[in-house]
N, C-alpha and C positions, 0 to 999 in steps of 0.2 A: 506817377501820381502828384496831383497838386491837390492841397488845401483849399475849400471854397473861401471866396471873397468875404462872406460874413457867416461867421462863425453862429453854431448852436441850431442849425436850420435842421428839421427832422419832419419826415413824412414821404407823402408820394414823390416819385422822381420820375422823369422820361430825358431822354435824349432823342433829337431829329436825328434821322437817318445818315445825314451827312455828317454830322458832330456839329453843327454850325449853332445849335441852341440846346440848352440843358434847362429843364424845368423841375424846381423842388418846391412842392407846395405851390405859392402863388409867385414865388421868385425867379426871375429869369437870369441866364448867365449865357455870355457868347462862348466861343469855341475855346478861348483862354480861361474859362471860367471867373470872367469879369463880370460883375454885376450889371445886368441892362435894365434893373427896374423890376416893377411886379405888375402882373395881371390883373391882382385884385388888391390894390394900394392901400385902400380902405382897411383889408385884415392884417396887414403885415406891422407886427410889433405891440399889438393890442393885447392886453392882458386877459387871462381868466377865460371867463365864458364868451367875452368878445372874440378874443382870438380865435378861440376854437371854433365859433359859429362861422368865422372866414374860411378855416382850412378847408383845402380843396378836397372833396370826396373821392380822388382818384385824377390824375392827369396823365396827357399823353401829349407828346410833340409830334406835328403831323405837317410834314412841310414847312411852312412859313407860319403855322398855325398852332396852337395850343388847345386841346378840349380839357374840360374839368367839370367835375360835378360840383356843385354849388350845394352847402348844406341847404335843408330847411332852417327858416328864421321864424319869429313870430309875425313879421309882417309879411312874410311869404312862406308858409308852412308846407310846400311842395318843391320837392328836390328838382333842380333843373340842369343840363346840359348847357355849358355856355362855351363858346368859340372866340379866342382871340388871338387878333394879329400881333405876331412876334415883333413885327417891325415897330408899330405904333402903339403896343401894348394895350389897345382899345377892342371892347369886345364888339362883333358885329354879327352875334347870333345867339339867340336864348331860346333854347326848347324845354317845356314844362316837362317831366318825366309822369309815366300814368302810376309808376309805381317804384315804392324805395330799392335803392342797390345793397346788395348785401354788404354786411359789416363782417370782417376778418381781422379784427383788432382784437387781442386777447384780452386787454383790459375793459374791452366792453361787453363781452359776451359773457351770457350767465347773470348779468346785473338785474336787479328788481325791474328795472325801467328800461331793459334792452327789447331790440325788436328780434325779430327771427335771425339769427345769424348763424355760421360757419366757419371753421370747422366747431367740432364739439369743443367746450372750455377746455377739458381735460387735456386734450390732445394740441389744443393751441397753445398753451401753458407748456409743453414740453419743446416749442419751437426756440423759444429764447427765454432769459431770466429775467426777473422784474416785470412780468406780464408786457414786455415787448417783444416784437418781432421785427426783422428784416423785410418780410412779405408787405406788398404793396395793401394798405389796408381797403383799397377798392380796386376792382380790375376794370381796365376800359384797354380795348385794341382797333385799330382802326385799318381800313382796307383800302384797296386803290381806287374803290367807287365812292370815297365819301360816305362809307357806312361805319358808324360808332357800333360798336360790340359791348355791352355793361350786363355783368353778372348782377341779376337783380331777383327779387324773390321768387319768381315764378321760373326763373333759372336763367335764358340768356335772353336780352332785349337788344333788338337790331335798331338804331334810329338814324334815319338818314340826315347828312347835313351838309348834302350836296346844295348849290344855291338854287332858289326856287321862288318864283314870282308869285304872288298871289295876295289878295286882300284879308285881312284878319275876319274871323267869324264875327256873325252880328245877329241879336237877336235883343227882341224887348220882353218885358214882363207879361204883356199881353200876348205873346208868342208862346208861353210856357201853359200847355192846357193839358187837362186829364186826358190819361191814355184811353180811356174809354169812351167818354163823353165828347170829349175834344172841346171843352168848355174853358174858359180861363178863371182863374179864382184859387181859392186856398189850395195847395198841395197838404201831402199828410207823410208820415215815414211809412216807407215800404210800398208805397203805391206806383204805379205805373204812370210815366208823365211822357208828353211830346212836346219838343223842343222846335219850333217853325222860325225860319230866318233865312239868313243868307250866307252864303260861303262856309257852310257849318262844316262840311267834312265829304269825304270820298264814298261814295255808294258802298256800302258793305252790310252784312248781316251775320250776326251770331250763329254758330253752327250747331251748338249744342250748351246744356247747362254742366256747370256755373257759367254765368255770364263772364265777358270778359269788361274789363276795366280800360281797355285801349281798341278802338275799331275805326275803321274808316281814316286812319291819319290823325284820329284827335283822341282826346280823354275829356270828360267831363267831370267838374268838382261842384260838391254842395257843401260850401262852407270848408273849400280846400280838400275836401276828402273826394277822391275818383270813384264815381260809382258806376255798376254795372249797364252795360249798352247792350241793347235788343238789336238795333239795326242804325245807319245812317246814311245820310245823302245830302248833298250839296245844300238842301233846304229844310230838312227834316230828320231829328234825332229822336230815337225812343229808348227810352231808360228806366229804370227803377230808382226811386229814392231810398237813402239808407234808413236803417230802421231806428239810428240814435239822434234823429233831430228833434230837437223840441219846439213846441208850439213857440211862434213869434214869426219871425223872419228868416230867410235861408239866402244865401247868396250862390246862384249858379253861375259858372263861367266856363266856357267852352274852350280848350286849350289846344290847337293845333302842333302835332307832335311832328309833322311833316313839314311842316311851313315854318314853324317856330312862331307863330304869331298866337294871339290870345285875345278874345273877346272882353268886351267890358263886364264886370260882374253887374249882375242882374238879380234884383233882391225880389224874392216871391213869399206870399203869406204863407205860413204853414198852420195847420189845426190839426187836432187828433184824429181826425176822420174826414175824408173828401170822396163821398160815394160816387162814383161814375159808372152807368150800365152798359155793356158791350150790346152792339146790335146789328144788323145785318141790313142792307139796304133791298126793298123789296117795291118795286113800283115806283121806284123815289122817295118811298118812305123807310125810316128805320123801324125793325122789328125787332124784337127783343126774347120773349121766352121760348124755351125749346119744350116738346114733349118728353116727358121722361120714358114713355115707351120704347120709342124708336129715336129718339135725340133730332127730330126735323123740326123745324121752325113752326111758331104758331102763326098762322096766316088766316086771312077770311077765307081763303079755299080750304083751310085745314084748320079750324078754329078748336080752341082748348073747350073743354065741356065741365059741367059741376063733379066734383067727387075725384078729379084728375089731378095728379102731380105735375108740378112744370118746374124746370130750372132756369134761373137767370146767371149769367156770368158779368162779374163787376169787379172794379178794382178801389182801394182807398176805404175800407171798411174797417180800417185800424187794427190794433195788435190781436195775435192769437196766441194760444198756447196748446201744445208746445210751441216757442218760438222757432222758424224758418230763417236761416241766413239770407241774407239779400242775395240773389242773383242764382239761387238755387232752387230747383223745384220743389214743391211740397209733397211730402209722404203721403202714401196712402195708409200707413199703418206705422205710427198712430197717424191720425188726422190731427189736425189744427184748426179747433173750431174758434170763432171770433170771441174776441172778451167783450166788446160793446154790445148792447142789445142793437139787433137788425129788424127794421119793418118792411113792410112792402105793401104797397096800395097801388090796384089797377083800377082805373076809371073813378078813384077815390075812393074806391070801396077796401078796407083792409083785408088781405090774405095772410092765413096763418103760417108761419115760418118754421117749416120742419127742421131744417139746419141751415146753419150757414158757417163757412168757414174757408180755409184757402184750398183751391183746386188740386187734387193730386195730380203731378206733373207739371203743373204750369208755375211760371214764375210771377209771384205779385197778382195772380188772377183770384179771385174769389167767387165760390160757388154757393149759391141760395137755393135751397128746395122748398118750394110752397105748395099748397093746399088749394084748389079751388073750391070755394064755399057756396053753399046754397043761397046766400044771400049775395051773390056777386051780381055787379052790373053787366047786362048783356052788350053788345056792340063789337064793331069790327076795327075800331080806331079808338081803343081806351088807353089812354098814357098810362106807362108803370115809372114810378116812383119808389126808389130805394132810400130808407132813413139809418143810417149806423151813428150811434152816439149822439143822437139828437140833431144830425145833420143831414139835409136830405139833397138828392140828386137833383140835377136841372128837371123844373117842370116844365117850360115854354119849348124845349126841345126834347121832352122825354120820347123814348122810344113806345110805339104803341103794339097792343096786343089784341087778338079777336078772340072773345069769350062770348060762348055762347050757352 
């Protein structure tokens, strides 16, 4: 046994398979335990919170490289997996993680501001005295195919660190559109959005709710918070925004977990509501309401008539009560009606709204039940406009209804 050349080090430790390198936190040692430097030199020797922010959240030596999980910081509040060349001590890959790794440090378990952690505090405190343990604070493993395995909130996350060529995801603010109307403009908390761009993701679709926060080799963050993803492709991502967004602006970023690349942050305006109406294409025209009786589309061949009830599906109608978490399908018992007042006009004529709220079984989709009044305007191509909280859906591209 030989003491380390730099005394006082404590934290995650790993050794290369052939014993040529040892890594303790960010410090690298050769086979004779001589110091070779640090893979994150800005973090070494810093006191207090600065030093803690720079500590590796898990480290493993693999071949001539070391993998470490970088803690989130104020500047980058998303944990990332970093790869360092142990010969040059320079980073050659950074992959932003879609969710946090698990913390099994006893000193941090059960604290007021702690995250979800394992094992239970009572068990962890039995592992060693004074809130310390010899167990690795984070768990990382590496296989021969360049896949890293990390213990994260959902269980086990697998991240490929194989060399991959590809361009960073790219999109603009005009490419962030309402998930129903496909129109740019303000978004709102809990609404469905579509991101249009290039090199966005692999083609994939969520199989069930709750929706995943990582899909198609990417995660999307809104103000650095990973959001639920519905489907992905190289040119389009469909997702739901977080409920906790405030009005003003939100920064959306697409982070490739497969290529280790990240798009530029794009700022999008946020309002309390952002109504958009879902429609179906009929002979090149968008058609919207459904007959309540048989859930078929209202068309010129099957128009709606007086005293009939119709259903509209929309997104962006604002808060509901009780609240439904993002990425989760709405319940049918209890229902979650909208908080903001909702109004509907067809052909410029107001229609009585019987009920509006989240559609049971759907994620981020609202259902509006309306009544066809006697004072209706009749026609085959009447624009449908929904207003929620004083904000109206698009008029110039509104879906059409046939009312007789």
